[in-house]
N, C-alpha and C positions, 0 to 999 in steps of 0.2 A: 547483542554484542555491540551494536552501533551506539546505543544510548547509556549503557551501564556506566561508563566513566563520568557521564554528565548527571544522570539521575540519582545514582548512589553515592553516599558520602564516603563509604569505604568499600569499594567493589572488591570481591574476593580474588579477582584476577585482572590482569591487564590484557585485554583481548588483542591489542596491537603487538604485544611482545610475547605473550604466552601461548598464543594460538596461531596456526597457519590455515588459511582458507584452502579448502581442497576442491569443492565444487559447489555451485549455487543453483538450486532448483527454483524456477519461477513459480509463484502461486497463481499465475495467470493475471489477467487484467483485473484491477479494482474499479468498480463502477459506482458513480454517484447516481442515486435515484430519488424520486419525489413520490409521494403518495398518489394513487391513481386519480383522485379527484383534484389534485392540486392544480391551480391555474397556470403555473409556470411550465413551459415547454422546454426551455433551454437554460444553460447556465447564465447567459446574459439576462434572461428575464428574472432569474433568481437574484442576480446582482442588482438589478434595477429595483426589485422588490425590497431588498435590503436597505436601500437608501430611502425608502418611504416608512418602513416599519421593521421591527426586529424579525430576523430569520432564525428559527431554531434548527440547529444542525446536530445530528446524532453522531457521535464518535465511538468507535468500537473498543478503543484502548487508549489509556493515557500515554502520550508520546508517540503515538502512531504517525505515520507519514501524512495521513489524512488530516490530523489535528495541526501538524506543523504547516501544512499547505494552507489550511484555512486561516491560520494566524497571518501568513504572508498575504493572503487574498484581502483580509481586513485592511492591512497597511496599504495595499495597492489600489484598492477601491473605495476605501472609506466607508464600506457597508457596515451595517449593524447586524453582525452575526453572533449568535449566542451558541457556543459549543456545549453540548450536554455529554458527559462522559458515561459510558456503559462498560460493563465487564463482559465484553464480547458482543459479536453481532446478534446472536440469538436473543440476548436480553433487550437489545435495541428494537428488534423487529415489531413487537407489539405496539410500541408508540408510533413507529413509522406507518404501519398499516392503519392505525387509528387516526392518523393525521395530526397527532400531537407534535410531530416533527415536520418541518418543511422539506428536509433533505437528510439523507444518510449515505454511507458508502460502505462497500465490503466486497469480498471476493465473489465470484460467480457461484462458488459452492455455497456461500451464505445467502446471497441474494437470489440465486436461481429459482427457487420455489416461488418466491413472491413475484418474480418477473414472469414465470410460466403462467401463474394463476391471474395475472393482471392486477395484483395488489399494489404494485409500484411500477413507475415508468423510468427507464434509464435516460439520463440526460448528458452524462459525460464519462469518458474513461479517465480516472484520475491518476492511475498508475499502470505503466505497461503499454503496449501497443494496441491499436485498434483490434477488435475482436470479431472473428467470423460469425459468432453467435449474436453480435449486437451490430449488425450492418447499419452504417450511417451515423453511429454514435461517435462524436469527435473526441479528441484528446485536448489537453490543456493547450498544447502548442497549435493545434488546429483552430482554436478560438482566440489565439493571440497572447497567451500567457507563457512567458519563458523564464528561465533562471533555475537555480538549484531547487527551490521549493516546488516547482512544477515539473522538472525533468530528472531529477537525481535521487529522489526518495524511493528507492527500489524496495519492493516487498518480495521476500524470498525465503526459502528454507536453505540453510547452509550447512554443509558438512565441513567440519574443522578438525585439525589434528594438533596434538601438543607440539610446541616449537622443539625442534631437535629430531622430530620423526624423519627417518631416511627419506630422501627424495624419491627413491625407487618405490617406496610404500606409497607415498603421496600420488605419484604418477599412476600406479596400479588402481588405486582408489578412484582417481579422477576418470580413468578409462572405464572403470566399472559404472560409475554414475552416468557417464555419457551413453554407454551401450544399454543401460537399464531402461531408458525411455523407449527403445524399440524392441527389447527382448523380454522385458518383464511385464506380464499381463496385469498384476496388481498396480505396477507403476502406470501402466497405460490407463487403467481405469481411473486412478486418482487424477492424472493429468487431464483426462477427458471431462471429468467433473469440474475441474478448475478452468477448463478451456485454455490450457497451457500448451502452446504449440512450439515454443522456442526450445532450443538445446541448452542443456546445462552450460553454465560458464565454468571454465577451468583455466589453469595456467595463467599466462600474462593478462589475458582478457578479464579474468576473474579479479586478479589484483588490482587492475585498473578501475574495475566497477566498484570494488570495495572501498578503495581510497575515495573515489568520487562520492559514493553514497554515504559512507560513514561520516565524512567530512561535512556533508550537507545536513545530515541529521543532527550532528553535534552542535554545529554552528547555530542552526535554527532553535534547537532546544535551549542552548545558552541564552540566546536573545529573548526566548520566552520565559527564561528562569524556571524551567520545569524541574521538578523533583519527585521522586518516587513517593507514592502515598502509603 
């Protein structure tokens, strides 16, 4: 929804005009990891390494917030980061585990198995708040990086309705989305896997988050001249 108008030459809909955000469900924190035998222990050490030799970074999807953040990091640090695109986290993991990549990122649903088995080590929360499952792992702002590329690229699952949907219907759906996190066992299970503790965003708070996040995604994608493959 955020990147369609930028990546596609002829998007089938205009998400700003044709859709109304109803509720946004967090996918939990996205974590950057390095292979277990990698010498870097922190993002600062990764950045320092990138100034001496190329650093290979796995990206789970073209146009992801992670890719856009890495593009900004290259500008801000002058580091030599080579971003390798994959079709999903699962296809990236073998190269990450084998040490063919210096760093990669994904949700805890995707990275959790590797973290539990000690195949990778977490070094940074790249989207979302600190995680109770990753004590001591900092966020971008914790290590001194601020701005839209580091703070506004929200990763979420969003419920949207067609423009013109009665407000009473939108309000009802938003209320059900909010109560589902405490009343729905399947939802609890999914959110536990993702380590998502925050409540869904609805109403004015959701509109503000969408405006802030979608604007950041689009501005950064235009700067990178991204296009759908």
